C-alpha positions as CSV (number, residue, x, y, z in Angstrom):
1,M,0.0,-0.1,0.0
2,K,1.4,3.4,-0.9
3,E,2.4,5.5,2.1
4,S,0.0,8.3,1.0
5,N,-2.9,6.0,0.6
6,L,-2.1,4.4,3.9
7,K,-2.1,7.8,5.6
8,L,-5.5,8.6,4.0
9,A,-7.0,5.3,5.0
10,Q,-5.7,5.9,8.5
11,Q,-7.3,9.4,8.7
12,D,-10.6,8.1,7.4
13,I,-10.7,5.4,10.0
14,E,-10.1,7.8,12.7
15,E,-12.6,10.2,11.5
16,A,-15.1,7.4,11.2
17,L,-14.5,6.2,14.7
18,Q,-14.8,9.8,16.0
19,T,-18.1,10.0,14.2
20,V,-19.3,6.8,15.8
21,G,-18.4,8.1,19.1
22,D,-20.3,11.3,18.4
23,M,-23.3,9.3,17.3
24,E,-23.2,7.3,20.6
25,K,-23.3,10.5,22.6
26,I,-26.2,11.8,20.6
27,I,-28.1,8.6,21.0
28,D,-27.5,8.5,24.8
29,G,-28.8,12.1,25.0
30,N,-32.5,12.4,25.7
31,D,-33.5,15.5,23.8
32,V,-31.4,15.3,20.7
33,P,-32.9,16.2,17.4
34,K,-33.1,13.2,14.9
35,E,-31.6,15.6,12.2
36,I,-28.3,15.8,14.0
37,L,-28.2,12.0,14.2
38,K,-29.0,11.8,10.6
39,E,-26.1,14.2,9.7
40,K,-23.6,12.1,11.6
41,F,-24.8,9.0,10.0
42,I,-24.4,10.6,6.5
43,A,-20.9,11.7,7.5
44,L,-20.0,8.2,8.7
45,T,-21.3,6.8,5.5
46,D,-19.1,9.2,3.4
47,K,-16.0,8.4,5.4
48,V,-16.6,4.5,4.9
49,Q,-17.1,5.1,1.2
50,E,-13.7,7.1,1.1
51,L,-12.0,4.3,2.9
52,E,-13.6,1.7,0.6
53,D,-12.3,3.6,-2.5
54,I,-8.7,3.7,-1.1
55,L,-8.8,0.0,-0.4
56,K,-10.1,-0.9,-3.8
57,T,-7.4,1.4,-5.4
58,E,-4.8,-0.6,-3.5
59,G,-6.4,-3.9,-4.5
60,I,-7.3,-4.9,-1.0
61,L,-10.9,-5.0,-1.8
């Protein structure tokens, strides 16, 4: 795997994990608008797609 793609993949993984953590906090909250949760889910989906694209480029997937 190219060093640049490895760094991008690592960054995408870290951002995805942060988004999951944010979503957990939102879900645990009582009065959190569903729109915020939806935005976080979309952000997570985008990060996972970026990671998948990198892994496909590298022939891993």
